Backbone as numpy.savetxt, mean C-alpha at the origin, in Angstrom:
# Nx Ny Nz CAx CAy CAz Cx Cy Cz
11.12 20.49 -9.88 9.74 20.70 -9.44 9.58 20.17 -8.02
9.01 20.99 -7.14 8.77 20.59 -5.75 7.26 20.36 -5.58
6.90 19.14 -5.20 5.50 18.75 -5.14 5.13 18.33 -3.72
4.03 18.89 -3.22 3.48 18.49 -1.93 2.51 17.35 -2.16
2.66 16.26 -1.41 1.76 15.12 -1.52 0.91 14.97 -0.28
-0.39 14.71 -0.46 -1.34 14.58 0.65 -2.08 13.25 0.51
-2.04 12.43 1.56 -2.72 11.14 1.58 -3.72 11.09 2.74
-5.01 10.92 2.40 -6.06 10.80 3.42 -7.11 9.79 2.99
-6.70 8.65 2.46 -7.68 7.71 1.91 -8.41 6.90 2.98
-7.77 6.71 4.15 -8.39 5.87 5.17 -8.06 6.39 6.57
-7.16 5.71 7.28 -6.93 6.05 8.68 -5.51 6.54 8.97
-4.80 7.00 7.94 -3.51 7.64 8.14 -3.49 8.96 7.39
-2.99 10.00 8.06 -2.82 11.29 7.42 -1.36 11.41 7.05
-1.08 11.47 5.75 0.30 11.52 5.29 0.57 12.76 4.46
1.72 13.38 4.70 2.13 14.57 3.96 3.61 14.42 3.62
4.00 14.83 2.42 5.40 14.73 2.00 5.70 15.80 0.97
7.00 16.07 0.81 7.47 16.93 -0.27 8.48 16.14 -1.09
8.25 16.04 -2.39 9.17 15.37 -3.30 9.68 16.38 -4.32
11.00 16.38 -4.51 11.60 17.29 -5.48 12.17 16.47 -6.64
11.74 16.74 -7.84 12.24 16.02 -9.01 13.65 16.48 -9.37
14.33 15.65 -10.14 15.67 15.99 -10.60 16.77 15.58 -9.66
16.42 14.96 -8.52 17.43 14.50 -7.56 17.55 12.99 -7.65
18.76 12.48 -7.54 19.01 11.05 -7.73 18.53 10.23 -6.54
17.97 9.06 -6.83 17.62 8.11 -5.78 16.70 8.68 -4.72
17.01 8.36 -3.47 16.16 8.77 -2.36 16.29 10.25 -2.04
17.22 10.95 -2.65 17.43 12.36 -2.34 16.22 13.21 -2.70
15.38 12.71 -3.61 14.23 13.50 -4.03 13.18 13.68 -2.95
13.15 12.79 -1.98 12.18 12.89 -0.90 12.72 13.85 0.16
12.21 15.07 0.15 12.74 16.10 1.05 12.25 15.92 2.48
11.02 15.50 2.66 10.48 15.27 4.01 9.16 14.52 3.87
8.86 13.68 4.87 7.53 13.09 4.89 7.13 12.78 6.32
5.84 12.95 6.60 5.30 12.78 7.94 4.00 12.00 7.85
3.80 11.06 8.78 2.57 10.27 8.80 2.00 10.28 10.21
0.70 10.55 10.30 -0.01 10.43 11.57 -1.00 9.28 11.46
-0.89 8.30 12.36 -1.77 7.14 12.33 -2.92 7.31 13.32
-4.10 6.86 12.91 -5.28 6.92 13.76 -5.54 5.63 14.52
-4.55 4.78 14.66 -4.75 3.47 15.30 -5.38 3.62 16.67
-4.87 4.52 17.49 -5.40 4.68 18.85 -6.86 5.12 18.82
-7.22 5.96 17.85 -8.58 6.46 17.74 -9.57 5.33 17.46
-9.20 4.41 16.58 -10.13 3.36 16.15 -10.02 2.07 16.97
-9.02 1.97 17.83 -8.75 0.71 18.53 -9.94 0.24 19.35
-10.62 1.15 20.03 -11.72 0.73 20.89 -12.91 0.20 20.10
-12.95 0.48 18.79 -14.04 -0.01 17.95 -13.64 -1.27 17.18
-12.36 -1.63 17.21 -11.89 -2.82 16.54 -11.81 -2.69 15.03
-11.86 -1.48 14.51 -11.79 -1.24 13.07 -12.02 0.23 12.78
-11.84 0.61 11.53 -11.92 2.02 11.15 -13.38 2.48 11.12
-13.66 3.60 11.79 -14.97 4.24 11.75 -14.85 5.42 10.78
-15.48 5.36 9.60 -15.25 6.37 8.56 -15.47 7.81 9.01
-16.54 8.08 9.75 -16.80 9.46 10.17 -15.71 9.98 11.10
-15.27 9.14 12.03 -14.18 9.55 12.93 -12.89 9.77 12.15
-12.64 8.92 11.15 -11.44 9.08 10.33 -11.44 10.42 9.62
-12.57 10.79 9.03 -12.67 12.07 8.31 -12.43 13.24 9.24
-13.05 13.20 10.40 -12.90 14.32 11.36 -11.45 14.46 11.81
-10.79 13.31 12.01 -9.40 13.38 12.47 -8.49 13.92 11.38
-8.76 13.59 10.11 -7.98 14.19 9.02 -8.13 15.71 9.03
-9.34 16.20 9.29 -9.57 17.65 9.36 -8.70 18.27 10.44
-8.62 17.61 11.60 -7.83 18.14 12.70 -6.33 18.12 12.42
-5.85 17.06 11.77 -4.41 16.83 11.69 -3.74 17.36 10.42
-4.49 17.53 9.34 -3.85 17.76 8.05 -3.07 19.07 7.98
-3.68 20.18 8.34 -2.96 21.46 8.22 -1.72 21.51 9.13
-1.80 21.08 10.40 -0.57 21.04 11.20 0.52 20.15 10.59
0.12 19.03 9.97 1.12 18.16 9.36 1.76 18.81 8.13
0.97 19.56 7.37 1.54 20.28 6.22 2.58 21.28 6.69
2.24 22.04 7.73 3.21 23.02 8.26 4.47 22.32 8.76
4.30 21.20 9.49 5.44 20.46 10.03 6.33 19.92 8.92
5.72 19.34 7.90 6.49 18.72 6.81 7.25 19.77 6.01
6.61 20.87 5.72 7.30 21.95 5.00 8.47 22.47 5.81
8.29 22.60 7.12 9.38 23.08 7.98 10.55 22.10 7.97
10.24 20.79 8.01 11.30 19.78 7.98 12.03 19.78 6.64
11.32 20.16 5.58 11.95 20.23 4.26 12.69 21.55 4.05
12.59 22.46 5.01 13.23 23.77 4.88 12.56 24.63 3.82
11.24 24.50 3.72 10.51 25.18 2.66 9.28 25.88 3.23
8.67 26.73 2.41 7.37 27.33 2.70 6.44 27.00 1.53
5.19 27.35 1.68 4.24 27.08 0.59 4.64 27.81 -0.68
5.35 28.93 -0.56 5.76 29.69 -1.74 6.76 28.93 -2.61
7.40 27.92 -2.03 8.39 27.14 -2.79 7.75 26.01 -3.61
6.48 25.75 -3.41 5.83 24.62 -4.07 5.52 24.92 -5.52
5.71 23.90 -6.36 5.39 24.02 -7.79 4.15 23.22 -8.16
3.64 22.41 -7.24 2.46 21.62 -7.51 2.00 20.90 -6.26
0.75 20.44 -6.30 0.16 19.71 -5.18 -0.47 18.43 -5.71
-0.17 17.31 -5.06 -0.77 16.02 -5.41 -1.55 15.51 -4.21
-2.66 14.84 -4.48 -3.49 14.32 -3.39 -4.12 13.01 -3.82
-4.44 12.18 -2.86 -5.13 10.92 -3.16 -6.57 11.22 -3.51
-6.97 10.87 -4.73 -8.34 11.09 -5.18 -9.18 9.82 -5.09
-8.57 8.68 -4.82 -9.27 7.41 -4.70 -8.31 6.27 -4.99
-8.75 5.05 -4.79 -9.96 4.68 -4.05 -9.76 4.87 -2.55
-10.87 4.84 -1.80 -10.79 5.05 -0.37 -12.14 5.45 0.20
-12.13 5.87 1.46 -13.35 6.34 2.13 -13.68 7.73 1.60
-14.90 7.92 1.13 -15.23 9.16 0.42 -15.03 10.39 1.30
-15.44 10.33 2.56 -15.28 11.49 3.43 -13.83 11.83 3.68
-13.02 10.80 3.91 -11.59 11.01 4.14 -10.92 11.58 2.89
-11.28 11.04 1.72 -10.72 11.54 0.46 -11.05 13.01 0.25
-12.28 13.39 0.59 -12.71 14.78 0.36 -11.94 15.76 1.22
-11.51 15.34 2.41 -10.71 16.23 3.25 -9.40 16.58 2.56
-8.68 15.56 2.10 -7.41 15.80 1.44 -7.57 16.56 0.14
-8.59 16.18 -0.65 -8.82 16.84 -1.93 -9.18 18.31 -1.74
-10.01 18.60 -0.74 -10.42 19.98 -0.50 -9.25 20.86 -0.10
-8.41 20.35 0.79 -7.24 21.12 1.21 -6.27 21.29 0.05
-6.03 20.22 -0.70 -5.09 20.29 -1.82 -5.55 21.27 -2.89
-6.82 21.18 -3.27 -7.33 22.08 -4.31 -7.30 23.54 -3.84
-7.64 23.76 -2.58 -7.62 25.13 -2.05 -6.21 25.70 -2.03
-5.27 24.88 -1.60 -3.88 25.32 -1.54 -3.34 25.61 -2.94
-3.63 24.73 -3.88 -3.17 24.93 -5.25 -3.78 26.20 -5.86
-5.04 26.41 -5.59 -5.70 27.63 -6.10 -5.07 28.88 -5.51
-4.81 28.87 -4.20 -4.24 30.04 -3.53 -2.82 30.32 -4.03
-2.06 29.27 -4.34 -0.67 29.43 -4.79 -0.55 29.58 -6.30
-1.68 29.35 -7.00 -1.70 29.39 -8.47 -0.71 28.37 -9.04
-0.77 27.14 -8.52 0.04 26.04 -9.03 -0.89 24.89 -9.40
-0.48 23.99 -10.27 -1.36 22.88 -10.66 -1.51 21.85 -9.55
-2.65 21.16 -9.58 -2.91 20.06 -8.64 -3.31 18.83 -9.45
-2.98 17.66 -8.92 -3.32 16.42 -9.61 -3.81 15.39 -8.59
-4.90 14.71 -8.95 -5.40 13.62 -8.13 -4.68 12.33 -8.47
-4.23 11.60 -7.45 -3.43 10.39 -7.62 -4.25 9.17 -7.21
-4.11 8.11 -7.98 -4.70 6.82 -7.64 -3.90 6.21 -6.49
-4.59 5.89 -5.41 -3.91 5.40 -4.21 -3.03 4.18 -4.49
-3.54 3.22 -5.28 -2.77 2.01 -5.54 -1.63 2.26 -6.51
-1.77 3.23 -7.40 -0.62 3.60 -8.23 0.48 4.19 -7.36
0.08 4.94 -6.34 1.07 5.46 -5.41 1.87 4.34 -4.77
1.16 3.31 -4.27 1.85 2.16 -3.69 2.75 1.49 -4.72
2.23 1.28 -5.92 2.98 0.57 -6.96 4.29 1.29 -7.30
4.26 2.61 -7.31 5.43 3.39 -7.71 6.39 3.67 -6.55
5.97 3.38 -5.31 6.82 3.70 -4.16 8.22 3.09 -4.25
8.39 1.83 -4.73 9.75 1.29 -4.82 10.64 2.04 -5.80
10.04 2.80 -6.71 10.83 3.54 -7.69 11.51 4.76 -7.07
11.15 5.09 -5.83 11.84 6.18 -5.13 13.17 5.72 -4.54
13.36 4.40 -4.45 14.59 3.88 -3.85 15.75 3.94 -4.85
16.95 3.75 -4.34 18.12 3.71 -5.22 18.02 2.52 -6.16
18.55 2.67 -7.38 18.53 1.63 -8.41 17.10 1.12 -8.65
16.18 1.99 -9.02 14.79 1.58 -9.22 14.64 0.70 -10.45
13.66 -0.21 -10.44 13.41 -1.04 -11.63 12.77 -0.22 -12.73
12.99 -0.63 -13.95 12.35 0.00 -15.10 11.29 -0.94 -15.66
10.13 -0.42 -16.04 9.14 -1.29 -16.69 9.72 -1.87 -17.97
9.22 -3.03 -18.41 8.08 -3.76 -17.83 8.48 -4.63 -16.64
7.53 -4.80 -15.72 7.69 -5.70 -14.59 6.30 -6.07 -14.06
6.28 -6.99 -13.10 5.03 -7.40 -12.45 5.00 -6.78 -11.06
3.82 -6.32 -10.65 3.68 -5.73 -9.32 2.67 -6.52 -8.50
3.04 -6.81 -7.25 2.11 -7.37 -6.28 1.73 -6.24 -5.33
0.45 -5.86 -5.36 -0.06 -4.83 -4.47 -0.84 -5.54 -3.38
-0.33 -5.50 -2.17 -0.87 -6.34 -1.11 -0.99 -5.51 0.18
-2.25 -5.27 0.57 -2.49 -4.39 1.71 -3.76 -4.84 2.43
-4.25 -3.99 3.34 -5.47 -4.31 4.07 -6.70 -4.28 3.20
-6.66 -3.50 2.13 -7.83 -3.37 1.27 -7.69 -3.96 -0.11
-6.46 -4.29 -0.51 -6.24 -4.76 -1.88 -5.23 -5.91 -1.91
-5.48 -6.87 -2.77 -4.48 -7.86 -3.15 -4.62 -8.05 -4.66
-3.64 -7.54 -5.40 -3.71 -7.54 -6.86 -2.35 -7.88 -7.45
-2.38 -8.56 -8.58 -1.19 -8.74 -9.41 -1.40 -7.94 -10.68
-0.43 -7.08 -10.99 -0.56 -6.14 -12.10 0.66 -6.23 -13.00
0.43 -6.33 -14.30 1.51 -6.23 -15.28 1.72 -4.76 -15.59
2.92 -4.27 -15.33 3.25 -2.86 -15.57 4.04 -2.78 -16.87
3.37 -2.40 -17.94 4.03 -2.27 -19.24 4.81 -0.97 -19.34
4.32 0.05 -18.67 4.97 1.35 -18.56 4.28 2.08 -17.43
4.87 3.16 -16.96 4.22 3.92 -15.89 2.92 4.51 -16.43
1.83 4.12 -15.80 0.52 4.56 -16.26 -0.16 3.57 -17.19
0.52 2.49 -17.56 -0.06 1.46 -18.42 -0.06 0.14 -17.64
-1.24 -0.20 -17.10 -1.35 -1.32 -16.18 -2.39 -2.33 -16.68
-2.07 -3.63 -16.51 -3.00 -4.70 -16.85 -3.20 -5.57 -15.61
-4.45 -5.68 -15.18 -4.75 -6.52 -14.02 -4.64 -7.99 -14.40
-3.78 -8.72 -13.69 -3.59 -10.14 -13.94 -4.44 -11.00 -13.01
-4.60 -10.55 -11.80 -5.38 -11.30 -10.82 -5.64 -10.45 -9.60
-6.70 -10.78 -8.85 -7.03 -10.03 -7.64 -7.79 -10.93 -6.67
-7.98 -10.46 -5.46 -8.69 -11.25 -4.48 -10.18 -11.25 -4.77
-10.81 -12.39 -4.54 -12.24 -12.53 -4.74 -13.03 -12.23 -3.47
-12.33 -12.07 -2.35 -13.00 -11.77 -1.08 -12.07 -10.89 -0.24
-11.62 -11.39 0.91 -10.74 -10.59 1.76 -9.39 -10.36 1.11
-8.86 -9.16 1.28 -7.47 -8.91 0.91 -6.57 -9.60 1.93
-5.30 -9.79 1.58 -4.37 -10.50 2.47 -4.24 -9.78 3.82
-4.08 -8.46 3.77 -3.96 -7.70 5.01 -5.21 -7.78 5.85
-6.36 -7.76 5.20 -7.64 -7.90 5.91 -7.74 -9.27 6.56
-7.28 -10.31 5.86 -7.29 -11.66 6.43 -6.38 -11.74 7.66
-5.22 -11.07 7.60 -4.34 -11.01 8.77 -5.07 -10.38 9.95
-5.72 -9.24 9.71 -6.39 -8.51 10.79 -7.55 -9.31 11.38
-8.37 -9.92 10.52 -9.53 -10.66 10.99 -9.12 -11.94 11.73
-8.08 -12.59 11.23 -7.60 -13.80 11.90 -7.05 -13.46 13.28
-6.31 -12.37 13.36 -5.77 -11.94 14.65 -6.90 -11.62 15.64
-7.94 -10.96 15.14 -9.07 -10.62 16.00 -9.76 -11.86 16.52
-9.89 -12.89 15.68 -10.52 -14.15 16.09 -9.76 -14.79 17.24
-8.43 -14.59 17.24 -7.60 -15.21 18.28 -7.34 -14.27 19.46
-8.06 -13.15 19.48 -7.99 -12.27 20.64 -6.83 -11.32 20.67
-6.17 -11.09 19.55 -5.06 -10.15 19.52 -5.58 -8.72 19.39
-4.87 -7.75 19.95 -5.35 -6.36 19.92 -5.29 -5.75 18.53
-6.10 -4.72 18.30 -6.14 -3.99 17.03 -4.94 -3.05 16.92
-4.35 -2.88 15.72 -4.60 -3.65 14.51 -3.89 -5.00 14.58
-4.61 -6.06 14.24 -4.12 -7.39 14.53 -3.04 -7.92 13.61
-3.01 -7.46 12.34 -2.06 -8.01 11.39 -0.61 -7.98 11.85
-0.09 -6.81 12.22 1.29 -6.76 12.71 1.50 -7.58 13.98
0.47 -7.62 14.85 0.58 -8.41 16.08 0.69 -9.90 15.74
-0.09 -10.35 14.76 -0.06 -11.75 14.37 1.28 -12.11 13.76
1.82 -11.24 12.90 3.12 -11.50 12.28 4.22 -11.59 13.33
4.15 -10.72 14.34 5.15 -10.76 15.41 5.02 -12.05 16.22
3.77 -12.46 16.47 3.54 -13.69 17.24 4.04 -14.91 16.48
3.91 -14.89 15.15 4.34 -16.02 14.32 5.83 -16.29 14.46
6.60 -15.29 14.85 8.04 -15.47 15.03 8.33 -16.52 16.12
7.41 -16.67 17.09 7.60 -17.65 18.17 6.90 -18.97 17.88
6.27 -19.08 16.70 5.50 -20.28 16.39 6.35 -21.44 15.91
5.82 -22.64 16.09 6.49 -23.87 15.65 6.12 -24.16 14.20
7.13 -24.27 13.36 6.89 -24.52 11.94 6.26 -25.89 11.74
5.15 -25.95 11.00 4.55 -27.21 10.61 3.57 -27.82 11.58
3.44 -27.28 12.81 2.47 -27.86 13.74 1.05 -27.71 13.19
0.77 -26.55 12.62 -0.51 -26.34 11.95 -0.21 -26.01 10.48
-0.79 -26.80 9.60 -0.62 -26.54 8.18 -1.99 -26.31 7.55
-2.15 -25.13 6.98 -3.41 -24.75 6.36 -3.28 -24.76 4.84
-4.42 -24.78 4.17 -4.44 -24.82 2.70 -3.82 -23.57 2.11
-3.28 -23.73 0.91 -2.80 -22.60 0.10 -3.92 -22.33 -0.92
-4.83 -21.40 -0.60 -6.08 -21.29 -1.37 -5.87 -21.00 -2.85
-6.61 -21.74 -3.69 -6.68 -21.52 -5.14 -5.35 -21.72 -5.86
-4.41 -22.42 -5.20 -3.15 -22.73 -5.88 -3.21 -24.08 -6.58
-4.29 -24.83 -6.36 -4.43 -26.16 -6.98 -5.16 -26.09 -8.31
-5.32 -24.86 -8.83 -6.02 -24.67 -10.10 -5.34 -23.54 -10.86
-5.54 -23.46 -12.17 -4.92 -22.36 -12.93 -5.52 -21.01 -12.52
-4.80 -19.96 -12.87 -5.33 -18.62 -12.62 -4.50 -17.86 -11.61
-4.76 -16.57 -11.56 -3.97 -15.67 -10.71 -4.81 -14.92 -9.69
-6.07 -15.34 -9.51 -6.91 -14.71 -8.48 -6.61 -15.33 -7.11
-7.02 -14.61 -6.07 -6.79 -15.02 -4.69 -8.13 -15.17 -3.96
-8.11 -15.96 -2.88 -9.24 -16.05 -1.96 -8.70 -16.44 -0.59
-9.01 -15.64 0.42 -8.48 -15.92 1.76 -9.57 -16.20 2.78
-10.85 -16.16 2.38 -11.92 -16.36 3.36 -11.93 -17.79 3.89
-11.68 -18.78 3.02 -11.66 -20.17 3.48 -10.51 -20.44 4.43
-9.36 -19.83 4.16 -8.21 -19.97 5.04 -8.53 -19.42 6.43
-9.21 -18.30 6.45 -9.62 -17.68 7.71 -10.52 -18.62 8.51
-11.42 -19.31 7.82 -12.32 -20.26 8.49 -11.54 -21.45 9.05
-10.55 -21.94 8.30 -9.71 -23.04 8.79 -9.01 -22.66 10.09
-8.51 -21.45 10.14 -7.81 -20.99 11.34 -8.78 -20.90 12.51
-9.99 -20.39 12.25 -10.99 -20.28 13.31 -11.31 -21.65 13.90
-11.50 -22.65 13.05 -11.82 -23.99 13.53 -10.65 -24.59 14.32
-9.42 -24.37 13.82 -8.25 -24.88 14.54 -8.12 -24.22 15.91
-8.39 -22.94 15.98 -8.28 -22.21 17.24 -9.36 -22.68 18.23
-10.58 -22.87 17.75 -11.67 -23.30 18.63 -11.42 -24.70 19.19
-10.79 -25.57 18.39 -10.57 -26.95 18.81 -9.26 -27.15 19.57
-8.51 -26.09 19.78 -7.20 -26.19 20.43 -7.31 -25.90 21.92
-6.17 -26.03 22.62 -6.15 -25.69 24.05 -6.07 -24.19 24.29
-5.88 -23.42 23.19 -5.84 -21.95 23.22 -4.76 -21.40 24.16
-3.67 -22.16 24.29 -2.54 -21.66 25.06 -1.76 -20.63 24.23
-0.85 -19.95 24.88 -0.06 -18.93 24.18 0.82 -19.57 23.09
1.38 -20.75 23.38 2.21 -21.41 22.37 1.36 -21.87 21.18
0.17 -22.36 21.47 -0.72 -22.77 20.38 -1.12 -21.57 19.54
-1.38 -20.46 20.19 -1.72 -19.24 19.46 -0.58 -18.87 18.51
0.65 -18.95 19.00 1.82 -18.63 18.17 1.98 -19.65 17.03
1.72 -20.92 17.32 1.86 -21.96 16.29 0.82 -21.78 15.18
-0.41 -21.43 15.57 -1.45 -21.18 14.57 -1.11 -19.94 13.75
-0.60 -18.92 14.42 -0.19 -17.70 13.71 0.87 -18.01 12.67
1.83 -18.87 13.04 2.89 -19.24 12.10 2.31 -20.03 10.93
1.40 -20.96 11.22 0.79 -21.72 10.14 0.00 -20.84 9.19
-0.73 -19.88 9.74 -1.50 -18.95 8.90 -0.58 -18.09 8.05
0.45 -17.51 8.68 1.36 -16.65 7.93 2.06 -17.43 6.82
2.50 -18.64 7.10 3.15 -19.46 6.07 2.21 -19.72 4.90
0.94 -19.97 5.21 -0.04 -20.24 4.14 -0.24 -19.02 3.26
-0.35 -17.84 3.87 -0.54 -16.61 3.09 0.69 -16.32 2.25
1.88 -16.42 2.85 3.12 -16.13 2.14 3.31 -17.10 0.97
3.09 -18.39 1.22 3.24 -19.38 0.15 2.25 -19.11 -0.98
1.01 -18.79 -0.64 -0.01 -18.51 -1.65 0.39 -17.32 -2.51
0.80 -16.24 -1.87 1.23 -15.05 -2.61 2.43 -15.37 -3.50
3.38 -16.14 -2.97 4.59 -16.46 -3.73 4.27 -17.33 -4.94
3.41 -18.33 -4.77 3.05 -19.20 -5.89 2.39 -18.40 -7.00
1.47 -17.51 -6.62 0.77 -16.70 -7.62 1.73 -15.70 -8.28
2.66 -15.17 -7.53 3.63 -14.23 -8.11 4.49 -14.91 -9.16
4.93 -16.13 -8.86 5.76 -16.85 -9.84 4.96 -17.14 -11.10
3.69 -17.49 -10.95 2.84 -17.70 -12.12 2.68 -16.40 -12.91
2.53 -15.29 -12.19 2.35 -14.01 -12.87 3.60 -13.62 -13.65
4.78 -13.89 -13.09 6.02 -13.61 -13.81 6.10 -14.44 -15.08
5.68 -15.71 -14.99 5.66 -16.56 -16.19 4.70 -16.00 -17.23
3.52 -15.60 -16.77 2.49 -15.11 -17.69 2.92 -13.82 -18.38
3.63 -12.97 -17.64 4.04 -11.68 -18.19 5.39 -11.75 -18.90
6.08 -12.88 -18.80 7.40 -13.00 -19.41 8.42 -12.09 -18.77
8.35 -11.96 -17.44 9.24 -11.04 -16.72 9.94 -11.78 -15.59
11.07 -11.24 -15.15 11.79 -11.77 -13.99 11.95 -10.71 -12.90
11.24 -9.60 -13.03 11.32 -8.52 -12.04 9.94 -8.33 -11.43
9.89 -8.37 -10.10 8.63 -8.15 -9.41 8.78 -7.04 -8.38
7.80 -6.17 -8.34 7.74 -5.08 -7.37 6.65 -5.42 -6.36
6.94 -5.26 -5.09 5.98 -5.57 -4.04 5.73 -4.31 -3.23
4.47 -3.95 -3.06 4.14 -2.72 -2.34 2.84 -2.89 -1.57
2.61 -2.01 -0.61 1.46 -2.11 0.27 1.89 -2.59 1.65
0.99 -2.46 2.63 1.35 -2.74 4.01 1.90 -4.13 4.26
1.33 -5.16 3.61 1.81 -6.53 3.81 3.18 -6.71 3.16
3.56 -5.80 2.27 4.89 -5.85 1.67 6.02 -5.68 2.66
5.70 -5.25 3.88 6.72 -5.13 4.92 6.98 -6.46 5.63
6.15 -7.48 5.36 6.30 -8.76 6.03 7.64 -9.41 5.68
8.41 -9.77 6.68 9.77 -10.27 6.48 9.79 -11.58 5.70
8.88 -12.50 6.02 8.88 -13.79 5.33 8.48 -13.64 3.87
7.53 -12.76 3.61 7.13 -12.53 2.22 8.30 -11.96 1.43
9.00 -11.01 2.02 10.15 -10.42 1.33 11.20 -11.48 1.01
11.53 -12.29 2.00 12.57 -13.30 1.82 12.16 -14.31 0.74
10.88 -14.72 0.76 10.40 -15.72 -0.19 10.45 -15.19 -1.62
10.01 -13.95 -1.82 9.98 -13.39 -3.17 11.39 -13.04 -3.67
12.27 -12.64 -2.77 13.66 -12.42 -3.17 14.30 -13.73 -3.63
13.99 -14.82 -2.94 14.52 -16.13 -3.32 14.00 -16.55 -4.69
12.71 -16.36 -4.94 12.12 -16.72 -6.22 12.73 -15.91 -7.35
12.86 -14.60 -7.14 13.42 -13.73 -8.18 14.87 -14.08 -8.47
15.64 -14.38 -7.41 17.05 -14.71 -7.60 17.22 -15.99 -8.41
16.37 -16.98 -8.17 16.45 -18.23 -8.93 16.16 -18.03 -10.41
15.38 -16.98 -10.71 15.05 -16.68 -12.10 16.06 -15.74 -12.75
17.05 -15.31 -11.96 18.01 -14.35 -12.47 17.47 -12.94 -12.52
16.41 -12.69 -11.75 15.79 -11.36 -11.73 15.97 -10.68 -10.39
14.99 -9.88 -10.00 15.07 -9.17 -8.73 13.68 -8.88 -8.20
13.60 -8.77 -6.87 12.38 -8.36 -6.19 12.65 -7.00 -5.56
11.78 -6.05 -5.81 12.00 -4.66 -5.38 10.90 -4.23 -4.41
11.33 -3.67 -3.28 10.40 -3.24 -2.24 10.68 -1.78 -1.88
9.68 -1.05 -1.41 9.98 0.23 -0.76 10.49 -0.03 0.65
11.15 0.94 1.24 11.55 0.80 2.64 10.28 0.59 3.48
10.38 -0.09 4.63 9.18 -0.41 5.42 8.30 0.79 5.74
8.89 1.95 5.98 8.09 3.13 6.33 7.24 3.62 5.17
7.55 3.18 3.95 6.76 3.58 2.78 5.86 2.45 2.28
5.75 1.36 3.07 4.84 0.29 2.70 3.40 0.65 3.09
3.23 1.21 4.28 1.89 1.62 4.69 1.53 2.93 3.99
0.28 3.38 4.16 -0.16 4.60 3.49 0.70 5.78 3.91
1.09 6.61 2.94 1.98 7.74 3.23 1.87 8.79 2.13
2.28 9.99 2.45 2.23 11.08 1.48 3.37 11.05 0.48
4.46 10.35 0.81 5.62 10.32 -0.10 5.26 9.67 -1.43
4.53 8.56 -1.37 4.17 7.87 -2.61 3.22 8.73 -3.45
2.39 9.53 -2.80 1.46 10.39 -3.52 2.21 11.57 -4.14
3.17 12.12 -3.40 3.97 13.22 -3.96 4.77 12.75 -5.17
5.35 11.55 -5.08 6.15 11.02 -6.18 5.30 10.73 -7.41
4.20 9.99 -7.21 3.31 9.68 -8.34 2.74 10.96 -8.94
2.39 11.91 -8.07 1.87 13.18 -8.56 2.89 13.96 -9.35
4.15 13.91 -8.92 5.22 14.62 -9.63 5.38 14.07 -11.04
5.28 12.74 -11.17 5.38 12.14 -12.51 4.27 12.66 -13.42
3.08 12.73 -12.90 1.95 13.16 -13.74 1.97 14.66 -14.00
2.37 15.43 -13.02 2.48 16.87 -13.24 3.54 17.18 -14.29
4.67 16.45 -14.25 5.71 16.67 -15.25 5.26 16.26 -16.65
4.29 15.33 -16.69 3.75 14.91 -17.99 2.66 15.86 -18.48
2.44 16.94 -17.71 1.45 17.94 -18.12 0.04 17.62 -17.69
-0.13 16.63 -16.82 -1.46 16.25 -16.36 -1.81 17.01 -15.08
-3.00 17.54 -15.02 -3.47 18.21 -13.80 -4.99 18.24 -13.81
-5.56 18.62 -12.66 -7.01 18.60 -12.50 -7.62 19.96 -12.82
-8.91 19.93 -13.14 -9.69 21.16 -13.23 -9.99 21.65 -11.82
-10.44 22.89 -11.64 -10.50 23.49 -10.30 -11.44 22.83 -9.29
-12.47 22.11 -9.75 -13.43 21.58 -8.78 -12.82 20.47 -7.93
-13.40 20.29 -6.74 -12.96 19.23 -5.84 -13.72 17.96 -6.19
-12.98 16.91 -6.58 -13.65 15.65 -6.92 -12.79 14.47 -6.49
-13.45 13.41 -6.06 -12.77 12.19 -5.65 -13.46 11.01 -6.31
-12.76 9.86 -6.34 -13.28 8.65 -6.99 -13.10 7.48 -6.02
-14.10 7.25 -5.14 -13.95 6.20 -4.13 -13.70 4.82 -4.72
-14.23 4.54 -5.92 -13.95 3.28 -6.64 -13.34 3.66 -7.98
-12.15 3.15 -8.24 -11.39 3.66 -9.39 -10.55 2.53 -9.97
-10.77 2.22 -11.24 -10.01 1.18 -11.92 -8.67 1.75 -12.38
-7.58 1.17 -11.89 -6.26 1.68 -12.21 -5.92 1.54 -13.69
-6.54 0.57 -14.36 -6.29 0.37 -15.79 -6.80 1.54 -16.63
-7.68 2.36 -16.05 -8.24 3.50 -16.78 -7.33 4.73 -16.74
-6.22 4.67 -16.02 -5.33 5.83 -15.90 -4.62 6.11 -17.22
-4.34 7.38 -17.52 -3.56 7.70 -18.71 -2.08 7.37 -18.50
-1.35 7.08 -19.57 0.08 6.75 -19.42 0.90 7.97 -19.04
2.09 7.73 -18.54 3.01 8.78 -18.11 4.34 8.58 -18.82
4.91 9.66 -19.30 6.29 9.62 -19.82 7.19 10.09 -18.68
8.03 9.18 -18.20 8.86 9.50 -17.03 10.04 10.36 -17.43
10.22 11.45 -16.68 11.36 12.35 -16.96 11.75 13.05 -15.67
12.34 12.30 -14.75 12.74 12.85 -13.47 14.23 13.16 -13.47
């Protein structure tokens, strides 16, 4: 089965083709991502109306480009998958409208995919994928969640952020210190030059039981440290390192607790912050000590992309799941409400 995946939940337009029945990474025939970073940079954040309009401009050319790179035409497609939520409603409707129209014209099934399920399943596209049950850390600009994965499509929320997501905290902290948009990657790069231990910030909510997160207080600590400092370039780097260490340690502590709670030694990490080098190293170390493993998607599949949507959609299409003809999206969507999937790739 050859499935076209379309991702338009926020500020990246992603298109991919995934073919089932191929081993490991061979199933991903082509994928293309267009980022709107330059468009939103002057505003310091995503402007929903501009994001929607840009998806309208970019989506059809990206579909043509991706199919050409896969050596295919629309006639070769057996199904279409698209992000139905959560996300910006206008952006979601662009992808859903194009996907439903294309599926109708080709007389093939279409399926709406949960954006975070796409992230969660992205590591399963890599060679030697983990098999459920396992624990997943979904960590991005909009979400920070710990999920027990009993089977594909059977998810139990173990903990989530009570305020800012980890990626959002990275971006806001970077903005406070005058780093350009998007600030998260800039801050992580700056932390490489920082002095370990010069600034030590709290590891929020690790001094009490539970698996929820909170990063707003940490952000305030950084702001106060920055205001009271000499604001030199080295101090900026030192504060960045202290902030990154605090976030990584907090995520790692909660992940280890989640593994204990779920009785598992395998953790999957996905989402944009999953590309962070220190987080990867820390979680690999924790998993190795337990005799387990930490599984990540390649860095290019950590941020929003069509490949994860094509893959997740292929699983559901093969399970006989598809949408009715109307165009519908779900800007707020509980992943625990998804139906289970029997994997047969």
